[in-house]
C-alpha positions as CSV (number, residue, x, y, z in Angstrom):
1,M,110.7,114.4,85.3
2,V,111.1,118.1,86.1
3,A,109.6,119.4,89.3
4,T,107.4,122.4,88.6
5,M,105.6,124.5,91.2
6,Q,103.6,127.7,91.3
7,E,104.0,130.0,94.3
8,I,100.4,131.0,95.2
9,A,101.4,132.9,98.4
10,P,104.6,133.5,100.3
11,G,105.8,130.1,101.4
12,R,102.8,128.3,99.8
13,Y,103.1,126.3,96.6
14,R,101.0,124.3,94.2
15,E,103.0,121.7,92.4
16,S,102.4,119.4,89.5
17,F,105.3,116.9,89.9
18,G,107.4,115.5,92.8
19,R,110.5,117.0,94.3
20,Y,113.7,115.9,95.8
21,Y,114.3,116.0,99.5
22,E,116.8,118.8,99.1
23,D,114.2,121.0,97.4
24,F,112.0,121.3,100.5
25,T,112.3,124.2,102.9
26,I,111.0,124.0,106.5
27,G,107.7,125.8,106.9
28,D,106.7,125.7,103.2
29,I,103.2,124.4,102.5
30,Y,102.6,122.3,99.3
31,E,99.1,121.9,98.0
32,H,98.3,118.9,96.0
33,R,95.2,118.5,93.8
34,P,92.8,117.0,94.0
35,G,92.3,117.4,97.7
36,R,90.7,114.8,100.0
37,T,89.0,115.2,103.4
38,V,88.9,112.3,105.8
39,T,85.3,112.1,106.9
40,E,83.7,110.4,109.9
41,N,82.4,107.7,107.6
42,D,85.9,107.0,106.3
43,N,87.1,106.5,109.8
44,I,84.1,104.3,110.9
45,W,84.3,102.1,107.8
46,F,88.1,101.7,108.0
47,T,88.0,101.0,111.8
48,L,85.4,98.3,111.3
49,L,87.3,96.9,108.2
50,T,90.4,96.5,110.2
51,M,88.3,94.9,113.1
52,N,89.5,97.5,115.5
53,T,86.7,97.2,118.1
54,H,87.8,99.9,120.5
55,P,84.8,102.2,120.8
56,L,87.0,105.3,121.0
57,H,87.2,105.2,117.2
58,F,83.5,104.9,116.3
59,D,81.2,105.4,119.4
60,N,80.7,109.1,119.9
61,A,78.9,108.6,123.3
62,Y,81.8,106.7,124.6
63,A,84.4,109.0,123.2
64,E,82.8,112.1,124.7
65,K,83.7,110.7,128.2
66,S,87.4,110.3,127.2
67,E,90.1,112.8,127.7
68,F,89.8,113.7,124.0
69,G,86.1,114.6,124.1
70,K,85.3,113.1,120.7
71,A,86.0,110.1,118.6
72,L,89.6,109.6,117.4
73,V,90.5,108.9,113.8
74,N,92.0,105.4,113.4
75,S,95.7,106.1,112.9
76,W,95.7,104.0,109.7
77,T,92.8,105.9,108.1
78,P,94.9,108.8,106.8
79,R,97.6,106.4,105.6
80,K,95.0,104.3,103.8
81,T,93.6,107.4,102.2
82,L,97.0,108.6,100.9
83,A,98.2,105.3,99.7
84,F,95.1,103.4,98.5
85,D,92.2,105.6,97.6
86,G,93.2,105.5,94.0
87,W,93.3,101.7,94.0
88,I,90.2,100.8,96.0
């Protein structure tokens, strides 16, 4: 497999295949298509699916009183999105 990329701005690339570790430069941004935004529903559903009952992840009224001021995304939600959205 040959790594191909298109520079769309200085230091910003859109690629179609993977790259080796040595091919990356610190500070470069790689866009992958299709994009995916983690929504509030993704966070709530995955938090409840994993039986994480801490209200900081899904209760906005409780989370507003925390040091963060809003609900936190369950730390596994982005990982699940990256790894499994194509499989679920």
